[in-house]
C-alpha positions as CSV (number, residue, x, y, z in Angstrom):
1,M,79.6,8.9,46.0
2,T,82.3,10.7,48.0
3,E,82.0,10.7,51.8
4,T,83.0,13.6,54.0
5,T,84.4,13.2,57.4
6,F,84.6,16.0,60.0
7,T,84.5,16.6,63.7
8,L,82.0,18.5,65.9
9,P,82.8,19.5,69.4
10,Q,79.5,18.2,70.8
11,S,76.4,16.5,69.5
12,G,74.2,19.5,70.2
13,E,75.9,21.3,67.4
14,L,74.4,19.0,64.8
15,L,71.1,20.8,64.9
16,R,72.7,24.2,65.1
17,A,74.9,23.4,62.0
18,C,71.7,22.8,60.0
19,Q,69.8,25.7,61.3
20,L,72.2,28.6,61.3
21,L,74.9,28.1,58.7
22,P,75.1,30.7,55.9
23,N,76.2,27.9,53.5
24,L,72.9,26.0,53.6
25,E,72.2,24.1,50.4
26,A,68.8,23.2,48.9
27,K,70.3,20.1,47.3
28,A,71.3,16.8,48.8
29,L,75.0,16.5,49.7
30,P,77.3,13.5,50.1
31,P,76.9,11.6,53.4
32,A,78.8,13.3,56.2
33,H,80.3,11.2,59.0
34,F,80.7,12.9,62.4
35,S,83.1,12.0,65.0
36,C,82.3,13.5,68.4
37,P,83.4,13.0,72.0
38,N,80.1,11.2,72.8
39,S,80.6,8.7,70.0
40,L,77.9,10.1,67.7
41,T,78.7,8.6,64.2
42,S,77.4,8.1,60.7
43,T,74.8,10.9,60.7
44,W,73.3,11.8,57.4
45,L,72.5,15.5,57.0
46,P,70.9,15.9,53.5
47,H,70.6,19.7,53.5
48,C,73.7,21.4,55.0
49,Q,77.4,21.7,54.5
50,P,79.9,20.7,57.3
51,R,80.4,23.4,59.8
52,N,84.0,24.6,60.5
53,F,85.1,25.0,64.1
54,H,88.3,26.7,65.1
55,H,90.3,24.2,67.2
56,S,93.9,25.0,68.0
57,T,96.5,22.6,69.6
58,S,99.2,25.2,69.1
59,T,101.2,26.7,72.0
60,M,101.0,30.1,70.3
61,I,98.2,32.3,69.1
62,N,97.8,32.9,65.4
63,R,97.3,36.4,64.0
64,F,93.8,37.8,63.9
65,Q,92.5,38.1,60.4
66,S,89.2,38.8,58.7
67,D,87.6,35.8,60.5
68,T,88.0,37.6,63.8
69,A,85.2,39.9,65.0
70,L,85.4,42.6,67.7
71,L,82.3,42.3,69.9
72,L,81.5,45.3,72.0
73,I,79.1,44.5,74.7
74,D,76.7,47.3,75.9
75,V,79.0,50.3,75.6
76,Q,76.2,52.5,76.7
77,K,76.0,55.6,78.9
78,G,73.8,54.0,81.4
79,V,76.6,51.7,82.6
80,N,78.0,54.7,84.4
81,D,74.8,55.3,86.5
82,L,76.7,53.9,89.4
83,P,74.1,54.5,92.2
84,H,71.8,52.3,90.1
85,W,74.2,49.4,89.9
86,G,76.1,49.7,93.2
87,G,73.8,51.6,95.6
88,A,74.8,54.7,97.5
89,S,78.4,53.5,97.5
90,G,78.3,52.7,93.8
91,R,81.6,52.7,92.0
92,R,83.3,50.9,89.1
93,N,86.8,49.7,88.3
94,N,89.0,50.3,85.3
95,P,88.3,54.0,84.3
96,E,90.5,53.5,81.2
97,A,88.4,50.8,79.8
98,E,86.7,53.1,77.2
99,L,90.0,54.4,75.9
100,K,91.4,50.9,75.5
101,M,88.2,49.8,73.8
102,A,88.5,52.7,71.4
103,A,92.1,51.7,70.5
104,L,90.9,48.2,69.6
105,L,88.0,49.7,67.6
106,D,90.4,51.9,65.6
107,G,92.6,48.9,64.9
108,W,89.7,46.8,63.6
109,R,88.4,49.6,61.5
110,E,91.8,50.2,59.9
111,L,91.9,46.6,58.8
112,A,88.2,46.5,57.9
113,F,87.7,43.5,60.1
114,P,84.1,42.6,61.4
115,I,82.8,44.8,64.2
116,V,79.6,44.1,66.2
117,F,78.0,46.2,68.9
118,T,75.3,44.9,71.3
119,K,72.7,47.4,72.6
120,H,70.9,46.5,75.8
121,N,67.2,47.5,75.9
122,S,66.4,46.3,79.4
123,R,63.1,44.7,80.4
124,Q,63.4,46.2,83.9
125,K,61.4,49.4,84.4
126,V,64.1,51.2,86.4
127,S,67.1,50.3,84.3
128,P,69.0,53.2,82.7
129,L,69.8,50.9,79.7
130,K,66.7,51.5,77.7
131,D,66.4,52.7,74.1
132,V,64.0,55.5,75.2
133,L,66.4,56.9,77.8
134,P,69.7,58.8,77.4
135,G,71.4,55.9,79.2
136,G,70.6,53.7,76.3
137,D,72.8,55.8,73.9
138,F,76.3,54.6,73.0
139,I,79.3,56.2,74.8
140,E,81.5,58.5,72.8
141,P,83.8,57.6,71.1
142,L,82.4,54.0,71.0
143,Q,79.6,54.6,68.6
144,P,78.9,52.4,65.6
145,L,79.6,53.6,62.1
146,P,77.3,53.0,59.2
147,G,77.6,49.4,58.1
148,E,78.7,48.1,61.5
149,L,76.4,45.5,63.0
150,V,74.3,46.5,66.0
151,V,72.5,43.7,67.8
152,S,69.7,44.7,70.2
153,K,69.2,42.4,73.2
154,D,67.2,42.4,76.4
155,V,68.9,39.7,78.4
156,N,72.5,39.1,79.5
157,S,73.7,36.9,76.6
158,A,74.1,38.5,73.2
159,F,73.1,35.2,71.7
160,I,69.7,34.8,73.3
161,G,66.7,36.1,71.3
162,T,69.0,37.7,68.7
163,N,70.4,36.9,65.3
164,L,74.0,37.4,66.4
165,E,75.2,33.9,65.7
166,L,73.6,33.8,62.3
167,E,75.2,37.2,61.4
168,L,78.6,36.0,62.6
169,R,78.4,32.8,60.6
170,R,77.3,34.7,57.5
171,R,80.4,36.8,57.8
172,A,82.6,33.7,58.2
173,V,83.6,34.7,61.7
174,S,85.1,31.9,63.8
175,R,87.1,34.0,66.3
176,L,85.8,36.6,68.7
177,V,87.4,39.4,70.8
178,V,85.0,40.5,73.5
179,V,85.0,43.8,75.4
180,G,82.5,45.9,77.3
181,F,80.2,46.0,80.3
182,F,79.7,44.5,82.8
183,T,82.5,42.0,83.2
184,N,80.5,39.7,85.5
185,F,77.1,40.1,83.8
186,C,76.6,40.5,80.0
187,V,80.3,40.1,79.1
188,E,80.7,36.9,81.1
189,T,77.4,35.4,79.9
190,T,78.2,36.1,76.3
191,V,81.8,34.7,76.6
192,R,80.6,31.5,78.2
193,M,78.1,30.9,75.4
194,A,80.5,31.9,72.7
195,G,83.0,29.3,74.0
196,N,80.3,26.6,74.1
197,M,79.2,27.4,70.6
198,G,82.6,26.7,69.1
199,F,84.0,30.2,68.7
200,D,87.7,30.8,69.4
201,T,87.0,33.4,72.0
202,Y,89.3,36.0,73.5
203,L,88.5,38.4,76.3
204,A,90.3,41.8,76.4
205,H,90.2,41.9,80.2
206,D,91.4,45.5,80.5
207,C,88.7,46.6,78.1
208,C,86.0,45.5,80.5
209,A,84.7,47.0,83.7
210,T,82.1,46.4,86.4
211,T,80.7,47.8,89.6
212,N,80.7,46.8,93.3
213,R,78.4,44.0,94.3
214,F,76.7,43.2,97.7
215,D,76.7,39.5,98.7
216,L,74.0,37.7,100.7
217,D,75.5,39.0,104.0
218,G,75.5,42.6,102.9
219,R,79.2,42.9,102.4
220,D,80.2,45.4,99.7
221,H,82.7,43.8,97.4
222,D,85.1,46.1,95.5
223,P,84.5,46.2,91.7
224,E,88.1,45.3,91.0
225,D,87.7,42.1,93.0
226,V,84.4,41.3,91.2
227,H,86.1,42.0,87.9
228,R,89.1,39.8,88.6
229,L,87.1,36.9,89.9
230,S,84.9,37.0,86.8
231,V,87.9,37.1,84.5
232,A,89.4,34.2,86.4
233,S,86.2,32.2,86.0
234,M,86.2,32.6,82.2
235,H,90.0,32.4,81.4
236,G,91.2,28.9,80.6
237,E,87.6,27.5,80.4
238,F,85.5,29.6,78.0
239,C,88.1,31.9,76.6
240,T,91.7,33.2,76.6
241,A,92.0,36.5,78.4
242,L,94.6,38.9,77.0
243,S,95.5,42.6,77.5
244,H,94.5,45.1,74.8
245,D,98.2,45.5,74.0
246,D,98.5,41.8,73.2
247,I,95.4,41.9,71.1
248,L,96.6,44.9,69.1
249,G,99.8,43.0,68.5
250,L,97.8,40.1,67.1
251,L,96.4,42.3,64.4
252,T,99.8,42.4,62.7
253,S,101.6,39.1,63.6
254,D,101.4,35.7,65.3
255,A,102.2,35.7,69.0
256,N,104.7,33.0,69.8
257,D,104.9,34.0,73.4
258,L,101.1,33.8,74.1
259,V,99.2,30.6,74.8
260,R,95.6,29.9,73.8
261,V,94.0,28.2,76.9
262,Q,90.3,27.9,76.0
263,S,89.3,24.4,76.9
264,N,85.5,24.0,77.2
265,E,84.9,22.9,73.6
């Protein structure tokens, strides 16, 4: 009987590999030996195929292809209800975010690459992000077309309480480009989880935006500062942050001058 050897980034992925893969088999497979950082070895999984993770040791970033999904987080009208999010002085950064997101969306559609939208339906009574309110509608021109996946969520992470990971695996997606609102809330939570779950994750930092935030001392922090700190927290740990121009370039060719820096995997 032939043995199969492959590597998982962490032991917790063993259970996930069996639960969520689209290539589950009803028959027994050859023994699979796992080599992990925590020395987990010789594990027999009788009902699932090895899971493929994207790990790159290259100093360049390879071209995005059909295994790369564009994930648009909560591009809904309610994100621009600034008094709700930032109080009487409510304001947001990056007013060009929507236009840059639209440019990426056009690029993905032209190549027929996977596109996923999340739609936040808040549990909070006063939130403008509710399906029954105008604020729950998608922003023009960031509206999904027929056949594009829309994932409804009610918490910050797009992976919690949803079928997002399952749908990505079914589409053979191993790389994600994440955009949307708000940088420090749903975008950051989703990016952190995507990196932990083994996705090769990229943040289009100039396709994201957020609002001002008040700290415990009542100081009003500018939205650009909040945004930049959030991006800094993600970049190099959970993802690689790139400009939308760099990402558009990766739709057509490898980028020898860019470096993948995701490390928490």
